[in-house]
C-alpha positions in Angstrom: 31.2 16.5 62.3 28.5 17.1 59.8 26.1 14.5 58.5 26.7 12.3 55.6 24.5 13.4 52.4 25.9 11.1 50.1 27.5 7.9 50.4 29.5 5.4 48.0 29.5 1.9 49.0 31.8 -0.6 46.9 31.1 1.3 44.0 32.0 0.0 40.4 31.3 0.6 36.7 32.2 -1.8 33.9 32.2 -0.8 30.3 32.2 -3.4 27.3 34.6 -2.4 24.8 34.8 -5.8 23.1 35.0 -5.6 19.1 31.9 -6.3 17.3 30.7 -10.0 17.6 31.5 -11.4 14.0 35.2 -9.8 14.3 35.5 -11.7 17.9 34.5 -15.0 16.1 36.6 -14.8 13.1 39.8 -13.5 14.8 39.1 -15.3 18.1 39.0 -12.6 20.2 38.1 -12.3 23.9 35.5 -9.9 25.1 37.2 -6.7 26.7 35.8 -5.5 30.5 37.0 -2.1 31.0 36.6 -1.8 34.7 36.4 2.2 34.8 35.6 2.5 38.3 36.4 -0.4 40.6 35.4 -0.5 44.4 35.1 3.1 45.2 33.5 4.3 48.8 33.8 7.6 50.3 31.2 9.9 51.7 30.6 13.8 51.3 29.2 15.5 54.5 26.7 18.0 54.1 28.0 21.8 53.4 31.6 20.9 52.8 33.5 20.3 49.2 35.1 17.2 48.7 37.5 17.1 45.5 38.4 14.3 43.7 41.5 14.6 41.9 43.8 12.1 39.7 45.1 12.0 36.0 42.8 11.7 32.8 41.2 7.9 32.5 41.5 7.7 36.5 37.7 7.5 36.5 36.9 10.7 38.4 34.3 11.8 35.8 32.8 8.3 35.7 31.8 8.5 39.4 30.2 11.9 39.1 28.2 10.5 35.9 27.4 7.4 38.3 26.1 9.9 41.2 23.8 12.0 39.3 22.3 8.9 37.1 23.8 9.6 33.6 25.4 5.8 34.0 24.0 2.7 35.9 26.2 1.2 38.3 27.6 -2.5 37.6 27.6 -3.1 41.4 28.2 -1.3 44.8 25.5 1.5 46.4 25.1 5.2 46.0 23.1 6.3 48.8 21.5 10.0 49.3 20.3 11.0 53.0 19.9 7.2 53.4 18.2 6.7 50.4 19.5 4.3 47.7 19.7 5.9 44.1 18.3 3.0 42.2 15.5 2.7 40.4 12.1 3.9 41.8 9.9 6.7 42.9 12.0 7.6 45.9 15.1 8.0 44.1 13.7 10.1 41.6 12.7 12.7 44.4 16.3 12.7 46.0 17.8 13.2 42.6 16.0 16.7 42.2 18.3 17.9 45.2 21.3 17.5 43.1 22.4 18.9 39.9 26.0 19.1 37.7 27.9 21.8 36.3 29.7 20.3 33.3 33.4 20.5 31.9 32.6 22.4 28.5 30.3 25.3 29.3 29.4 25.8 25.2 28.6 21.8 24.6 26.3 21.4 27.8 24.2 24.7 26.6 21.7 24.3 23.7 22.9 26.7 21.1 19.6 27.3 19.6 17.9 28.3 22.6 18.3 31.7 24.5 19.4 32.2 28.0 16.2 32.3 29.2 15.0 29.4 28.1 18.4 27.3 29.0 17.8 29.0 32.8 14.2 28.2 32.7 14.0 24.6 31.6 14.6 23.1 35.4 11.7 25.7 36.3 9.3 24.1 34.2 10.2 20.4 34.3 10.4 20.6 38.4 7.2 22.4 38.2 8.9 25.1 40.4 7.1 28.3 38.8 3.5 28.3 37.5 3.2 31.6 35.3 6.0 33.2 33.0 6.0 35.9 35.2 7.5 33.9 37.9 9.4 32.1 35.2 11.0 35.4 34.3 11.7 37.0 37.8 13.2 33.7 38.7 15.5 33.4 35.7 17.0 37.2 36.3 17.3 36.7 40.1 19.5 33.5 38.9 21.8 35.5 36.3 22.1 38.2 38.6 23.3 35.7 41.5 26.0 34.2 39.1 26.9 38.1 38.1 25.1 38.6 34.5 22.6 40.9 33.9 19.2 40.7 33.0 19.1 41.5 29.7 21.4 38.6 28.9 18.4 36.5 29.1 17.8 37.0 25.6 21.1 36.6 24.3 22.1 33.3 22.7 24.9 31.2 24.3 27.6 31.9 21.5 27.3 35.4 22.4 29.2 35.2 25.5 32.9 34.2 26.5 33.9 31.2 28.2 33.7 32.3 31.9 30.1 34.0 31.3 28.9 30.6 29.7 30.0 28.7 33.0 27.9 31.2 34.9 25.0 30.7 32.8 25.6 26.8 33.5 25.8 27.4 37.2 22.6 29.2 37.0 20.6 26.5 35.2 21.8 24.4 37.8 21.0 26.4 40.8 17.4 27.0 38.8 16.5 23.6 40.1 16.9 24.7 44.0 19.8 21.8 44.7 21.3 21.3 47.6 24.1 19.0 45.9 26.1 20.2 43.0 28.6 17.2 41.1 31.0 20.1 39.2 33.0 17.9 36.5 36.2 20.1 36.2 34.0 23.2 35.7 37.1 25.3 35.2 39.3 23.3 33.2 38.4 25.0 29.7 39.0 28.4 31.2 41.8 31.0 31.4 43.5 31.1 34.8 42.3 34.4 35.8 38.5 33.4 34.8 39.2 30.3 36.7 39.6 32.3 39.6 36.7 34.2 39.2 34.5 31.0 38.7 35.9 29.6 41.9 35.4 32.4 43.8 31.8 32.7 42.9 31.2 29.0 43.8 32.5 29.6 47.1 30.2 32.5 47.7 27.2 30.6 46.7 28.1 27.7 48.8 28.2 30.1 51.8 24.9 32.0 50.9 23.0 29.0 49.6 24.4 26.3 52.2 25.6 24.0 49.2 27.5 20.8 49.1 29.8 20.0 46.4 31.6 17.2 44.9 34.1 18.6 43.1 36.3 16.9 40.1 39.6 18.1 38.8 43.1 16.8 37.8 45.0 20.2 38.8 45.5 20.0 42.8 46.5 23.8 42.4 42.9 24.3 41.6 41.1 22.2 44.4 43.4 23.7 47.2 41.1 26.9 47.0 38.3 25.2 47.0 38.4 21.7 48.8 37.5 20.8 52.3 38.8 17.3 51.8 40.2 15.3 49.0 40.3 12.1 47.4 43.2 11.0 45.1 42.2 8.3 42.5 44.5 6.0 40.1 43.1 3.5 37.6 39.5 3.7 39.1 40.4 3.3 42.4 40.5 5.9 45.2 44.1 5.7 46.8 44.0 8.5 49.4 41.7 10.7 50.9 42.3 13.3 53.6 41.3 16.7 54.7 43.0 19.2 52.0 45.4 20.5 54.7 46.8 17.2 55.4 46.8 15.9 51.6 49.1 19.2 51.1 51.2 19.1 54.3 51.7 15.1 54.5 50.8 13.2 51.5 51.4 9.9 52.1 50.6 7.9 49.0 53.7 8.3 46.3 51.0 9.1 43.8 49.7 11.9 45.6 53.1 12.8 46.3 53.9 12.8 42.7 51.0 14.8 41.9 51.8 17.5 44.1 55.4 17.7 43.0 53.8 18.4 39.7 52.4 21.7 40.8 53.9 25.0 40.1 55.8 26.5 43.0 57.8 30.0 43.1 59.6 28.6 45.9 61.3 25.7 43.7 62.4 28.1 41.4 65.8 26.8 40.0 65.6 23.5 42.1 65.1 20.4 40.4 61.4 18.5 40.4 60.3 15.1 39.9 57.6 14.9 37.6 55.0 12.2 37.6 57.2 9.4 36.1 56.1 6.8 33.6 52.6 6.6 31.9 49.1 5.5 33.1 48.9 1.4 32.4 46.2 0.3 29.9 43.1 0.0 31.8 42.1 -2.8 29.9 45.3 -5.2 31.2 45.8 -3.5 34.7 48.8 -4.5 36.5 49.0 -7.1 39.3 48.7 -6.4 43.1 48.9 -2.5 43.3 48.3 -0.7 40.0 50.8 2.0 40.5 53.7 -0.2 41.1 55.4 0.0 37.5 55.4 3.8 38.7 56.4 3.5 42.2 60.0 4.3 43.4 58.6 2.0 46.8 57.1 -0.7 45.2 57.9 -4.2 46.9 57.3 -7.8 45.9 54.1 -7.4 47.8 53.2 -4.3 45.6 53.4 -6.2 42.6 51.5 -9.5 44.0 48.8 -8.1 46.2 46.3 -5.0 45.7 46.4 -2.7 48.9 43.2 -1.9 50.6 41.9 1.7 51.7 42.8 1.7 55.6 43.2 4.4 58.2 46.6 5.6 58.6 46.8 8.9 60.9 44.2 11.5 59.8 44.3 9.9 56.3 43.2 6.5 54.9 45.8 5.2 52.2 45.6 2.1 49.9 49.5 1.4 50.3 51.6 -1.2 51.1 54.7 0.9 51.7 52.6 3.1 54.0 51.1 0.3 55.8 54.6 -1.3 56.3 56.4 2.4 57.7 58.5 2.4 54.8 57.1 5.9 54.1 
């Protein structure tokens, strides 16, 4: 088994979403705290792709931003090769080994910069090239690596299609010579045919450069093509994590089963399908016990009163009382 490159331990992030102080005083309102991420623990092994999936608002993108330092954790610990990613020179050196690819390739690119400047910025900031000739050569190499031409360096982001912009974003991420990439829904804004091209490119780059991915997505059909392991999140917590083939062959948590039932499948043509029932509860007022119990057909009184903990069940780790009790 490969070494753990990244490890999260009981990670949490809270946001104060209270009304302004004067409104709270005059209307006698309490403070409101949103627990966007609540006690998430997992590890990412060197050379693998771990996918985090779940509906919008489950906290998966917040986890990604906590890892790369765009948010500070409210509690818990993030380690990269044994180094805690809190403040300090050691943490800053370690963070240079990771980069992030964002969901919207146009919003993440400076529209006033030519592609050359976009891709060259990490080279200058991290001092990976000392002369303009070296920078130009490296930019050309990176653009060709992601399937673009050298002359594209003189164009602006608006002159490219969505798929080409995402290729530019990948080239910019690779210019810092990272070993770990956090990919926050990098294909969700693209057409289906272009999604396949980007996924194939990322798989090819991973094999050639020895990269490790944390891949964020709401689409299980997408992660089935790239993930080695899959973690399923619901309302800020991890409810199941296992190898990708295990998740698709033997999903254990009821929420994972509902997500899989919603994936289009030609073999199911003409057959009744079970949609993901109900709606995600208000995260400011999460249900007691298991957060999924209002939508779960297998919920019991224990589910309504006691929060399940992530525990090993066969080849997977699952947080579900029904699985623990053998009812599923």
